[in-house]
C-alpha positions in Angstrom: 9.5 18.1 -61.1 10.5 21.3 -59.4 10.3 19.7 -56.0 12.4 16.8 -57.2 15.0 19.2 -58.6 15.1 21.0 -55.2 15.8 17.7 -53.4 18.6 16.9 -55.8 20.2 20.3 -55.3 19.8 20.0 -51.5 21.5 16.6 -51.5 24.4 17.9 -53.6 24.9 20.8 -51.3 25.0 18.5 -48.2 27.4 16.2 -50.0 29.9 19.1 -50.3 29.3 20.3 -46.7 29.4 17.0 -44.9 33.2 16.6 -45.1 34.0 17.3 -41.4 34.2 14.9 -38.5 31.2 12.8 -37.7 30.1 13.4 -34.1 28.2 10.1 -34.0 30.0 6.9 -33.0 29.2 3.8 -35.2 26.8 5.8 -37.3 26.7 3.0 -39.9 25.9 0.4 -37.3 28.7 -1.9 -38.6 30.3 -2.7 -35.2 28.1 -5.2 -33.4 27.6 -6.3 -29.8 27.7 -10.0 -28.9 24.4 -10.7 -27.3 23.8 -13.2 -24.6 20.2 -12.4 -23.6 17.7 -14.7 -25.1 14.7 -12.3 -25.2 16.4 -9.2 -26.7 18.2 -8.2 -29.9 21.5 -6.5 -29.2 21.8 -3.0 -30.4 24.9 -1.9 -32.3 27.9 -0.6 -30.3 27.4 2.9 -28.9 23.6 2.7 -29.5 20.7 2.0 -27.2 16.9 1.7 -27.4 14.4 3.4 -25.1 12.3 0.2 -24.8 13.0 -3.2 -23.2 12.7 -4.9 -26.7 15.4 -3.3 -28.7 14.9 -2.0 -32.3 15.5 -4.3 -35.2 19.2 -4.8 -36.2 19.8 -6.4 -39.6 22.7 -7.6 -41.7 23.1 -8.1 -45.5 26.2 -9.4 -47.2 27.6 -5.9 -47.4 26.2 -3.8 -44.5 24.3 -3.6 -41.3 21.4 -1.3 -40.5 18.6 -0.7 -38.0 14.8 -0.6 -38.3 12.5 1.6 -36.2 8.8 1.4 -35.7 7.6 5.0 -36.4 3.8 4.5 -36.1 1.4 1.7 -35.2 -2.3 2.6 -35.7 -3.4 -0.5 -33.8 -1.8 0.8 -30.5 -1.6 4.3 -29.1 1.8 6.0 -29.3 3.6 2.7 -30.1 7.1 3.7 -31.2 10.8 2.6 -31.1 13.6 5.1 -30.6 17.3 4.7 -31.1 19.7 6.8 -29.0 23.4 7.5 -28.6 25.8 9.9 -26.9 27.5 12.5 -29.1 31.3 12.3 -29.3 31.3 16.1 -28.5 28.5 18.2 -27.0 27.2 20.8 -29.5 28.2 24.4 -29.3 25.6 27.1 -28.9 25.0 29.2 -32.1 27.0 26.8 -34.4 25.4 25.4 -37.5 25.2 21.6 -37.8 23.9 19.2 -40.4 22.3 15.7 -39.7 22.2 13.3 -42.7 21.3 9.7 -43.1 20.0 7.0 -45.5 16.6 5.4 -45.0 14.3 2.9 -46.6 10.5 3.0 -46.2 8.3 -0.1 -46.0 5.0 -0.1 -47.9 3.6 2.8 -45.8 4.4 6.5 -46.2 5.0 8.8 -43.3 5.2 12.6 -43.7 8.3 13.1 -41.5 10.4 11.8 -38.7 12.6 13.6 -36.2 15.8 13.9 -34.3 15.7 14.9 -30.6 18.7 16.2 -28.6 18.9 15.8 -24.9 21.3 16.3 -22.0 21.2 12.6 -21.0 19.9 9.2 -22.1 16.2 8.4 -21.9 15.3 5.2 -20.0 11.8 5.0 -21.5 9.5 6.5 -24.2 7.8 8.6 -21.5 7.8 12.2 -22.5 9.3 11.7 -25.9 6.1 11.8 -27.9 4.7 15.4 -27.9 2.6 17.7 -29.9 5.2 20.5 -29.7 7.1 20.2 -32.9 9.7 22.8 -31.8 11.2 20.4 -29.3 12.8 18.2 -32.0 14.3 18.6 -35.5 11.7 17.6 -38.0 13.0 15.9 -41.1 10.4 15.7 -43.9 10.3 12.8 -46.3 11.3 13.6 -49.9 8.1 13.8 -52.1 9.6 11.4 -54.7 10.5 8.6 -52.3 9.4 5.0 -53.1 8.7 2.0 -50.9 11.6 -0.3 -50.3 14.2 2.0 -51.9 17.1 3.7 -50.1 17.0 7.5 -50.1 19.2 10.2 -48.6 17.9 13.0 -46.3 19.6 15.9 -44.6 18.7 18.8 -42.4 20.5 21.8 -41.0 20.0 23.4 -37.6 21.6 25.8 -35.1 22.6 24.3 -31.8 21.3 25.6 -28.5 24.4 24.4 -26.7 23.0 21.7 -24.3 22.9 18.9 -26.8 24.9 15.8 -25.7 22.7 12.9 -26.6 20.7 12.1 -29.9 17.5 10.2 -30.2 16.1 9.1 -33.6 12.4 8.3 -34.2 8.9 9.8 -34.6 8.1 12.2 -31.8 4.8 13.4 -33.1 1.6 12.3 -31.4 -0.6 9.9 -33.3 -3.1 12.5 -34.4 -0.3 14.7 -35.7 1.4 11.9 -37.7 0.5 11.7 -41.4 0.7 8.2 -42.8 -0.6 6.4 -45.9 0.1 3.8 -48.5 2.7 4.1 -51.3 0.6 1.9 -53.5 -2.9 1.4 -51.9 -4.3 -0.8 -54.7 -1.3 -3.2 -54.8 -1.3 -3.4 -51.0 -5.0 -4.2 -50.7 -4.7 -6.8 -53.5 -1.7 -8.5 -51.8 -3.3 -8.4 -48.3 -6.6 -10.1 -48.3 -7.5 -9.0 -44.8 -6.6 -5.3 -45.3 -7.3 -3.1 -42.3 -6.1 0.6 -42.4 -6.5 0.7 -38.6 -3.7 -1.8 -38.1 -1.1 0.0 -40.2 2.5 -0.4 -38.9 5.1 2.1 -40.4 8.6 0.7 -40.0 11.6 2.4 -41.7 15.2 1.2 -42.0 18.0 3.6 -41.2 21.7 3.6 -42.0 24.8 5.9 -42.3 23.9 8.6 -39.8 26.2 11.6 -39.8 26.3 14.7 -37.6 28.7 17.4 -38.8 29.5 20.9 -37.6 29.3 23.3 -40.6 31.2 26.1 -38.7 34.6 26.2 -37.1 34.5 24.6 -33.7 36.7 24.0 -30.7 38.4 20.6 -30.3 37.2 17.9 -27.9 38.5 14.5 -27.0 36.4 12.3 -29.3 38.8 9.3 -28.9 38.1 8.9 -25.2 34.3 9.3 -25.6 34.3 6.8 -28.5 36.2 4.3 -26.3 33.8 4.8 -23.4 30.8 4.2 -25.6 32.2 1.0 -27.0 33.1 -0.2 -23.6 29.7 0.5 -22.1 27.9 -1.3 -25.0 29.4 -4.7 -24.2 26.5 -6.1 -22.2 23.5 -8.5 -22.1 25.5 -11.3 -20.4 23.3 -14.3 -19.6 25.0 -17.3 -17.9 21.9 -19.5 -17.9 22.1 -20.0 -21.6 25.8 -19.4 -22.4 28.8 -20.8 -20.4 31.2 -18.1 -19.3 33.8 -19.3 -21.8 31.6 -18.4 -24.7 31.1 -14.9 -23.3 34.8 -14.1 -22.9 35.9 -15.6 -26.2 33.0 -14.6 -28.5 32.7 -11.0 -27.4 33.6 -8.5 -30.1 36.4 -6.6 -28.5 38.6 -6.0 -31.6 37.6 -2.4 -31.9 38.1 -1.8 -28.1 41.5 -3.4 -28.1 42.8 -1.0 -30.7 41.7 2.1 -28.6 44.0 3.9 -26.2 43.8 3.4 -22.5 41.2 5.6 -20.8 43.3 6.2 -17.7 44.1 9.9 -17.2 46.3 9.5 -14.1 48.7 6.8 -12.9 46.9 3.9 -11.2 47.7 3.7 -7.5 49.3 0.6 -6.1 46.7 -2.2 -5.5 45.6 -2.8 -2.0 43.6 -5.6 -0.5 40.1 -4.1 -0.6 37.5 -4.6 2.1 34.6 -6.9 1.6 32.4 -3.9 0.8 33.6 -1.2 -1.6 31.5 2.0 -2.0 32.1 3.9 -5.2 31.0 7.4 -4.3 33.3 9.3 -6.7 31.8 8.1 -10.0 29.9 11.5 -10.0 26.7 10.4 -11.7 24.6 13.3 -12.9 20.9 13.1 -12.3 19.3 10.5 -14.6 22.7 9.5 -16.0 24.5 6.2 -15.7 27.5 6.2 -18.1 31.1 6.1 -16.8 33.3 9.0 -17.9 37.1 9.3 -18.3 37.2 11.1 -14.9 35.8 7.9 -13.2 38.7 5.7 -14.4 41.0 6.3 -11.4 38.2 5.3 -9.0 38.1 1.9 -10.5 41.9 1.4 -11.1 42.7 -0.3 -7.7 39.9 -2.7 -8.1 40.9 -3.7 -11.6 44.5 -4.3 -10.5 43.3 -6.4 -7.6 41.0 -8.5 -9.7 43.7 -9.1 -12.3 46.1 -10.5 -9.7 43.7 -12.2 -7.3 41.9 -15.4 -8.6 38.4 -16.6 -7.6 37.1 -13.3 -6.3 33.4 -12.9 -6.9 31.8 -9.4 -7.2 28.2 -8.3 -6.8 27.7 -4.8 -8.2 24.7 -2.8 -6.9 23.5 0.5 -8.2 21.4 3.2 -6.4 19.6 6.4 -7.3 18.1 9.5 -5.7 14.3 9.8 -5.4 13.8 12.0 -8.5 11.6 10.3 -11.0 9.3 7.3 -10.8 10.2 4.2 -8.8 10.2 2.0 -11.9 12.5 4.4 -13.8 14.9 4.7 -10.9 15.0 0.9 -10.6 16.0 0.7 -14.3 18.5 3.6 -13.9 20.2 2.0 -10.9 20.6 -1.2 -12.8 22.1 0.7 -15.7 24.6 2.3 -13.3 25.7 -1.1 -11.9 25.8 -2.5 -15.5 28.1 0.4 -16.6 30.7 -0.7 -14.0 30.2 -4.3 -14.9 30.8 -3.6 -18.6 33.8 -1.5 -17.9 35.4 -4.2 -15.8 34.8 -6.8 -18.5 36.4 -4.5 -21.1 39.5 -4.2 -18.8 39.9 -8.0 -18.8 37.9 -9.1 -15.7 36.1 -12.4 -16.4 32.3 -12.1 -16.5 32.0 -15.4 -14.7 33.0 -13.8 -11.4 30.6 -10.8 -11.6 26.9 -10.0 -11.4 25.0 -6.7 -11.2 21.7 -5.5 -9.9 19.8 -2.2 -9.2 18.0 -1.3 -6.1 16.6 2.1 -7.2 15.9 4.5 -4.3 16.6 2.0 -1.6 19.2 2.6 1.2 19.6 6.4 0.8 22.8 7.7 2.5 22.0 11.4 1.9 19.1 13.8 2.3 16.9 13.6 -0.8 15.5 17.0 -0.2 18.8 18.7 -1.1 20.9 18.5 -4.2 24.0 17.6 -2.2 22.2 14.8 -0.5 20.7 13.5 -3.8 24.2 13.4 -5.3 25.3 11.1 -2.5 22.5 8.8 -3.3 23.6 8.3 -6.9 26.2 5.6 -6.1 27.4 2.1 -6.7 28.4 -0.5 -4.1 30.6 -3.6 -4.7 30.6 -6.7 -2.5 33.7 -9.0 -2.8 33.5 -12.6 -1.8 36.7 -14.7 -1.8 
């Protein structure tokens, strides 16, 4: 009874504190992507998964939410993680609060976690660790019930390098405590009961990240716009004609956002057949376009808007830091970020395709930081 009372008081305290600005874009998962890829579920706008098969994305009559696999006893370290970029990086020494609603399935887990990073993760590699100090641990309330929504909250002090958030279970299998909410009922319902095949899947909704202290202002509008632009993806022309892609895509939220251009666009000029975008300034292991990159793309956008029947192949490249497979995926993400941005600015998807070539064709010395920066680039081929 005392534990239950403490959880109620904690919830009331957070309901009073969480009245600031939410630093998570689309924390309720209501804004959707229009998916064109037959073998994937689209993640909500501004959100991504760390695995090729995206996390479950569901809709009821009144709301949308996601489901994450937190533990699978039949497979070692089998997890799903959801991740997003913060609207503002966190400030060192400031107090923050993360809150959300969740709904367990028939299995109980002791806790889950929130991990902050300086960039997106392209895979689950390195996320599952025994070191519990690397992520914020959020314990499950002791009075939780299966298939019922509950609210959880946790406070923490920022280190100052947090720019991306990942949600999931970061504990190793042998450090994850799982069990049944109602063992007898489960065994009775499941004739072929096997505790070694337990799959713990929780549903999440209404994520909020709030600063509890006074904080400096940042441009959340531009970051929100960039996240929504980047999340228009998964075009697949083999199954959907180009007309369905351009007319069915959910761009209502994007259309209401201000222009991302920070400077006046230069006059359009006839571009060469090959355009090298070396000023997108990708950080190591990063692929997203920022507001500073907009002027680099402005002449191309104006040219494409005024010149019909120009086909573009967008190719991304990386330096040699990381595995070959990870770099191949990262280079494809870099090319896709340009592709998505061009679509959001009105360029028809029918005339574009993108690919990644990883570490191939280096133009700089990979043994130096300056050389590696040159190798993080995107190339466009225009065919009339």
